[in-house]
C-alpha positions, -999 to 999 in steps of 0.1 A, spaced: 0 0 0 14 35 -9 27 53 22 10 85 12 -24 68 13 -18 58 50 -6 93 60 -37 108 43 -59 84 62 -42 96 95 -50 132 86 -85 123 75 -92 105 107 -80 134 128 -101 158 108 -131 136 112 -127 136 149 -123 174 150 -89 171 168 -59 193 166 -26 174 163 -21 179 200 -55 166 209 -51 136 186 -17 129 201 -32 130 236 -60 107 225 -35 81 212 -11 86 241 19 97 220 40 128 214 27 154 190 60 150 170 49 114 163 16 125 150 32 150 127 55 123 114 26 100 108 8 127 88 37 139 67 66 116 62 66 82 80 33 64 83 24 43 114 33 6 116 25 -25 136 2 -22 166 -3 15 160 -22 6 128 -44 -17 148 -51 11 173 -59 35 146 -83 10 129 -101 5 162 -104 43 168 -117 48 132 -143 20 135 -156 33 169 -161 68 153 -177 56 121 -147 64 99 -149 31 80 -129 42 49 -99 51 71 -104 19 91 -101 -2 60 -68 16 50 -53 10 84 -64 -26 85 -51 -34 50 -17 -18 58 -14 -39 89 -21 -71 70 3 -62 43 30 -54 68 27 -89 83 23 -104 48 -12 -117 55 -25 -106 21 -11 -98 -12 9 -117 -39 28 -139 -14 -2 -150 7 -27 -178 3 -54 -153 -6 -51 -117 -20 -78 -105 4 -80 -129 33 -95 -103 57 -125 -86 39 -151 -69 60 -181 -90 67 -204 -95 37 -237 -114 40 -251 -131 9 -288 -131 4 -303 -164 15 -332 -165 -10 -349 -145 -38 -369 -125 -13 -337 -112 5 -321 -105 -29 -350 -84 -39 -348 -64 -6 -311 -58 -12 -318 -46 -48 -347 -24 -36 -324 -8 -11 -297 -1 -37 -323 14 -60 -336 37 -32 -300 47 -23 -290 55 -59 -321 68 -75 -344 83 -48 -356 117 -58 -361 126 -22 -331 132 0 -353 126 30 -359 90 18 -322 82 18 -317 100 51 -344 79 67 -329 47 54 -294 56 67 -309 66 101 -327 33 105 -295 13 95 -271 33 117 -272 9 146 -268 -21 124 -238 -5 106 -221 3 140 -228 -32 153 -213 -47 121 -182 -26 125 -179 -35 162 -181 -72 153 -155 -68 126 -132 -50 150 -136 -77 176 -126 -103 151 -96 -83 139 -84 -78 175 -87 -115 181 -67 -122 150 -39 -98 160 -38 -114 195 -36 -149 179 -7 -137 157 12 -124 187 6 -156 207 17 -177 176 50 -157 174 58 -164 210 46 -200 209 70 -206 180 98 -200 205 84 -227 227 69 -205 254 40 -217 275 7 -199 279 17 -184 313 49 -170 298 31 -156 267 6 -138 290 34 -120 307 46 -107 273 15 -98 254 -10 -94 283 -43 -112 287 -48 -143 308 -31 -177 305 -65 -193 300 -72 -172 270 -38 -179 255 -44 -216 260 -74 -213 237 -52 -197 210 -26 -226 215 -54 -252 212 -66 -235 179 -30 -233 167 -27 -271 171 -56 -278 147 -55 -248 123 -18 -241 125 -11 -205 115 -40 -203 90 -52 -169 103 -78 -164 75 -95 -197 86 -92 -187 122 -109 -154 114 -136 -172 94 -142 -195 124 -147 -166 147 -171 -150 122 -191 -182 122 -192 -183 160 -203 -147 162 -231 -151 137 -245 -180 157 -237 -209 133 -242 -244 149 -212 -257 168 -214 -291 151 -213 -275 116 -183 -253 125 -164 -282 140 -169 -302 109 -161 -274 85 -129 -263 103 -120 -297 116 -116 -286 152 -131 -302 183 -164 -289 196 -147 -283 229 -124 -258 212 -154 -239 199 -169 -239 234 -136 -225 247 -136 -197 221 -172 -187 230 -163 -186 267 -131 -165 262 -144 -142 235 -175 -125 249 -168 -95 226 -181 -116 197 -216 -116 212 -230 -86 195 -264 -77 209 -281 -70 176 -270 -103 162 -281 -121 193 -315 -104 192 -320 -114 155 -310 -150 163 -334 -151 192 -363 -137 172 -356 -162 144 -356 -191 168 -388 -179 184 -405 -177 150 -393 -212 141 -407 -225 174 -441 -209 168 -442 -224 133 -434 -259 147 -461 -255 174 -487 -246 148 -478 -276 127 
């Protein structure tokens, strides 16, 4: 990724937050000279990119978040020509389940592009705001887990136990034991790990996930227990409502 694109994203994020360079530096816990460097000559790297993505997502700056995320993955060679997939970490995209959902999606696109009334489009965006934010929070939670998994994998490659890894990267030994258990079955296949977390967060059945990713059901249970941030309220509510409707249908039958 071109360095000037990253520096522009830093300036754009700061402007979107309405911060001066001093305020932005304080928000990130760094010197103002570092912010100036990030905006003009030397773009951020490593964990700072992950911190900037998280800040961008939490404030609805999704274009900037994507730039920081992609720069992080390129730095660690997780995407691009040398990786298994050119885009292993796309943001979550749901495919329509049937013709009815496809028609709803197309209707929304028509309304967004061709509505003669600006009020119509504003009403649509207002109603979808909470879902857009929930989707971004879910994606950020998966990205954070993937980064933590990478850090644990780096230390585990040196033969360190979960307790020793926790001292170096933070978190609890119990949580790192989960990463090590996943590492034994998935190896360092981070795209598959991220896809597994996405399936868990979207409420897919444990048995189906275990079969698809060839991991023990117990590992999926451990992930659920140690990753409560994947439990997005809007998704849980939708799953609960769907199950309730299915139960009513079965009762009628």
